[in-house]
N, C-alpha and C positions, 0 to 999 in steps of 0.2 A: 558518144557521150563519155565524159570522164568520170570515173569512180574513184573516190578517195578511200584508200585502205590505210587504216591506222594500225600499226603493229604495237602490241603491248611489249614492254621491255622484259616481261616474264610471262610464262605460260598461264593460261586461264585456269588450268587444273590446280596449279600450285596456289593461285589466288584463292580458289574455293577451299582448298585444304587448310590454308592459313586462317581464313575466316572461320572455318569450322573449329579449328583448334582454339582460337580466341573465344568463340562462343562457348565451347566446352569448359574452358577455364573460368569464364564468367558465371556459367551455370553452377559449377562446383563451389565457387565463391559465394554465390547467393544461397546455396544450400547450407554452407557453413554459417552464414549470418543468421538464417532462419533457425538452425539448430541451437546456436548460442542464445538467441532470443528466447526460444522455448525453455532452455535450461535455466536462464535467469528468471523467467516467469515462474517456473516450478520452485526454484530456490526462494523467491520472494513469497510465494504462497506458503511454503513451509515455515518461513520466518514469521509470517502472520499467525500461523497456527501456534507456534511456540510462544509468541507474545500473548496470544489469547489465553494460553494455558497459564502463563505467569500472572496475568491479570486475574484469572479465576482463582489462582492460589492466594493472591493478595486479598482478593475480595472475600474469600472464605475466612481468612484470618481476621479481617475487619469485622465481618458479621459475627464471628465467634466472640470478638472483643465487645461488640455492641450487645450481644446476648448476655454476656457476663455483667455488663453495666446495668442492663434493664432488669436483670434478676436480683439486683441489690434491693434489700429492704431498707428504704430511706428512713422509715420511722425508727428502725434500730440504729441507724447512723446518727440520729438526733434531729432530723428534719421533720417539720410539721406542715400540714396543709394551711394555706392562708385562711384567715378568718373571714375576710371580705375582699371582694374585687371591686375596684373603682376605676372609672374612666377619667383620665386627666386630659382636658382639652389643651391644644397647643395654640400659640399665638400665630404661627404660620400655617398656611393651608396645605402645603406640600412638605414631604419629607426631604426634598432636595434643597430647600432654602436654608 
């Protein structure tokens, strides 16, 4: 019986070591990608918190302005309550026409 023996042009051990080196480099690259993704996620979360703080600051300024407006005595400013309220019918049935 004839047996076919194929010889590799390089030793099997160096093939295994080369593939291990390639896998190690790929593993380190994937770890770097995951770490950069985690860092960008943390940075985005911090920017969201900063934006929420600036919105809260603007909202408090707005509420302070509204409070100063509602504390105004309109009768002292010359305004008076209406004497009567009346309903005025419209020719169209909807407000969009």
